[in-house]
Steps between C-alpha positions, in 0.01 A plus 500: 500500500329696776703785641431622852496880491469545875792602717651219702518691831208503739261794497626608842864501382410703192291746706784536750744596225250749355442655843874531566546674163210733580639578847837589344344726235291672769806525727298358789818377666863581418512179298286187495617149417318177434615202710841649583525549874878534503499871406196628685432587861123454459256276318134525406260205507139452394249237394340517154133408539355592161632598161183433307338634187196428289371676194212467257552381143493767229282389209588822315874429522446138395296604196754771416782245507325309220569795269875511551693816576219732392251324728745492788563873465126571485441318830826596676316707762276213607434471874315249714407495870767354720602447858851479640580430865844540655531426868805457719501464877738486792729765350784535750842663512766325709858575598750246374507339844124429480381789716167641378534864395150566362184303432326661201200269516320406179456671165204420275381659176219391274460647154158472331491683171492468124839371392675484164396190309633293211369218286697220666453574874869574561415855606424406860871433557600847381215656697607319817859616452380861458291477817795346684700815417221715648475270802876523562487880474233512772689242708817711485305802627347294783839369610661843465227661714512222760881531526486874576509435876764223491852573621763297315842410642 
């Protein structure tokens, strides 16, 4: 029987939860919640345009996998060229009553580099998650800098 290993939530819902967790770790706001407007005086919206990744196949890792653990260890540092694009737009902070507090605009990052590779092409998912962490770190700094001139009630 085929088992679906993908999460059931949409990509945007999963990214939203990851961003909220990142905002809380970075202490961007006092506390961030996902889809719970009853406890917050503000909310942040955005549109996810791209969460895309592509990566070349690693022949070395595939050959190494044929030789079991020893082969996998020998090719564990394999890398292939890859590209990851993360783009969100219309990032806006509103008061609970719908009043616009700040329009942060758009935030786009494209990563083109050699990325960790494996024999079965699952590595792109881990690489995208790692780049999403970096993206969120830069996004937090952008929002923090853009909020420096905002007076909150």
